[in-house]
C-alpha positions in Angstrom: 124.8 98.9 92.0 125.9 100.2 88.7 126.1 104.0 88.4 125.1 105.6 85.1 123.6 108.7 83.7 120.1 107.2 84.0 120.3 106.3 87.7 118.3 109.2 88.9 115.6 109.1 86.3 112.2 107.7 87.0 108.7 108.4 88.3 110.0 110.6 91.2 112.3 112.7 89.0 110.9 116.1 88.5 113.0 116.6 85.3 111.2 113.9 83.5 107.8 113.8 85.2 105.5 116.9 85.8 104.1 117.6 89.2 101.4 115.1 90.3 98.1 116.7 89.3 95.8 114.1 90.8 94.9 112.2 87.6 93.6 108.7 88.5 95.7 107.0 85.8 98.9 108.5 87.0 101.0 105.7 88.6 101.8 108.0 91.5 98.1 108.3 92.4 97.4 106.7 95.8 95.2 103.6 95.9 92.3 103.8 98.3 91.9 100.8 100.6 88.5 99.9 99.1 89.9 100.2 95.5 92.7 97.8 96.5 90.2 95.3 97.8 88.1 95.6 94.6 91.1 95.1 92.4 92.1 92.0 94.4 88.6 90.6 94.2 88.5 91.1 90.4 91.9 89.4 90.1 90.6 86.4 92.0 87.5 86.2 89.8 89.8 86.3 86.7 91.9 83.5 88.1 88.8 81.4 88.6 87.7 82.0 85.1 91.1 81.3 83.6 91.1 77.9 85.4 87.5 77.3 84.2 88.7 77.9 80.6 91.5 75.4 81.0 89.1 72.9 82.5 86.7 73.4 79.6 89.6 72.9 77.1 90.5 69.7 78.9 86.9 68.4 78.7 86.2 68.7 82.5 82.8 70.4 82.2 81.8 69.7 85.8 85.0 71.2 87.1 84.6 74.2 84.8 81.1 74.9 86.1 82.3 74.7 89.7 85.1 77.2 88.9 82.6 79.6 87.1 80.4 79.4 90.2 83.4 80.3 92.4 84.1 83.3 90.2 80.4 84.3 90.4 80.5 84.0 94.2 83.6 86.1 94.4 82.1 88.9 92.3 78.8 88.7 94.3 80.8 89.4 97.4 82.3 92.5 95.7 78.9 94.0 94.8 77.2 92.8 98.0 74.7 90.5 96.3 73.9 87.0 97.6 
């Protein structure tokens, strides 16, 4: 480890960061279990849609439709729809 004058600076350093005030966009804010699951589900849907985009660009319309349907099902699970 290299020691330098910046070694102790960072999100936990009270000299550079104010006291945590509970703002939801503060990176120190705790993530609730259900929020974590929602974020993961949205990330999965985004991955499906990105693959669908590539399939469409490559001319694989059937594969793209299948991937879009997978993204739709993933998001339906998140909102509780069937």
